[in-house]
C-alpha positions as CSV (number, residue, x, y, z in Angstrom):
1,M,20.5,-1.6,29.5
2,N,21.5,-0.5,26.0
3,V,25.0,-1.5,26.7
4,L,24.1,-4.8,28.5
5,R,21.9,-6.1,25.6
6,P,24.9,-6.6,23.1
7,V,26.9,-8.3,25.8
8,V,24.2,-11.0,26.6
9,V,23.4,-11.5,23.0
10,A,27.2,-12.1,22.3
11,A,27.3,-14.5,25.3
12,I,24.4,-16.4,24.1
13,A,25.6,-16.8,20.7
14,V,29.0,-18.0,22.1
15,A,27.3,-20.6,24.5
16,C,25.1,-21.8,21.6
17,S,28.1,-22.4,19.3
18,A,29.8,-24.2,22.1
19,A,27.2,-26.4,22.6
20,Y,26.8,-27.2,18.9
21,A,30.2,-28.1,18.4
22,K,30.2,-30.8,21.1
23,L,27.3,-32.7,19.5
24,P,28.3,-36.0,18.0
25,P,27.7,-36.6,14.4
26,A,24.5,-38.3,13.7
27,P,24.6,-42.2,13.2
28,P,24.1,-43.5,9.6
29,M,20.5,-44.3,8.6
30,T,19.5,-47.9,8.2
31,D,17.4,-48.7,4.8
32,A,14.2,-48.7,6.7
33,Q,14.9,-45.4,8.3
34,K,15.8,-44.0,4.6
35,A,12.6,-45.3,3.5
36,E,10.7,-43.8,6.2
37,A,12.2,-40.7,5.7
38,E,11.5,-40.5,1.9
39,A,7.8,-41.6,2.5
40,K,7.7,-38.7,5.1
41,K,9.2,-36.0,2.7
42,T,6.7,-37.4,-0.1
43,A,3.8,-37.1,2.4
44,T,4.8,-33.5,3.4
45,A,5.3,-32.5,-0.1
46,D,1.9,-33.8,-1.2
47,K,0.3,-32.0,1.8
48,E,2.0,-28.8,0.9
49,K,0.8,-29.3,-2.7
50,N,-2.9,-29.7,-1.8
51,E,-2.8,-26.7,0.5
52,L,-1.3,-24.5,-2.1
53,T,-3.9,-25.7,-4.6
54,N,-6.7,-25.0,-1.9
55,A,-5.4,-21.7,-1.1
56,Q,-5.2,-20.6,-4.8
57,N,-8.8,-21.9,-5.6
58,R,-10.1,-20.0,-2.7
59,V,-8.3,-16.8,-4.0
60,A,-9.7,-17.5,-7.5
61,Q,-13.3,-18.2,-6.3
62,I,-13.3,-14.9,-4.3
63,Y,-11.7,-13.0,-7.3
64,I,-14.5,-14.5,-9.6
65,A,-17.4,-13.5,-7.1
66,Q,-15.9,-10.0,-6.9
67,Q,-15.9,-9.7,-10.7
68,K,-19.3,-11.2,-11.0
69,A,-20.7,-8.8,-8.5
70,K,-19.2,-5.9,-10.9
71,G,-21.0,-7.4,-13.8
72,V,-17.6,-8.8,-15.3
73,T,-17.6,-12.5,-16.7
74,V,-14.4,-14.2,-15.8
75,T,-13.3,-17.4,-17.5
76,P,-10.5,-19.0,-15.5
77,Q,-7.6,-20.5,-17.6
78,L,-6.8,-23.8,-16.1
79,P,-3.4,-25.5,-16.9
80,S,-3.4,-28.2,-19.4
81,T,-3.4,-31.8,-17.9
82,G,-1.7,-33.4,-20.9
83,G,1.9,-33.8,-21.6
84,S,4.8,-33.6,-19.2
85,A,4.8,-32.1,-15.6
86,E,8.0,-30.1,-16.4
87,P,7.6,-26.7,-17.9
88,Q,8.4,-26.2,-21.4
89,K,11.6,-23.9,-22.1
90,P,11.2,-21.5,-25.0
91,P,13.0,-22.2,-28.2
92,S,16.5,-21.0,-28.1
93,S,17.8,-18.7,-31.1
94,R,21.3,-19.6,-30.4
95,A,22.7,-22.7,-32.0
96,E,23.9,-25.3,-29.9
97,P,27.6,-25.5,-29.3
98,E,28.1,-29.0,-30.9
99,K,26.0,-28.1,-34.0
100,A,28.1,-25.0,-34.5
101,M,31.2,-27.0,-34.2
102,A,32.4,-24.9,-31.5
103,H,33.6,-27.7,-29.3
104,S,34.6,-30.3,-32.0
105,P,38.1,-30.7,-33.3
106,P,38.6,-29.7,-36.9
107,K,37.8,-32.2,-39.8
108,K,40.7,-33.8,-41.5
109,H,40.4,-34.2,-45.2
């Protein structure tokens, strides 16, 4: 049985690759299909975002309840709602290449 298993796995892999190679390419999508796919992708992303938020809230509520039972006061640190949605990059201590004249031709006098 131990000798037969790798042979069967190899045969299945070869059969699957042969079947996949014979598939025709997908037809091009129309504008309506592209819009529908984009809407579906957006809806899925929103759903996943809401599920993640709900899961994080449940974990936070459990943690706060556990700490309250111990007599510890927990103040949740909520993210700020103002500003851009993109995370802020820390300031760099290195000079920008153009500011340091690294990529600029020498000045002619």
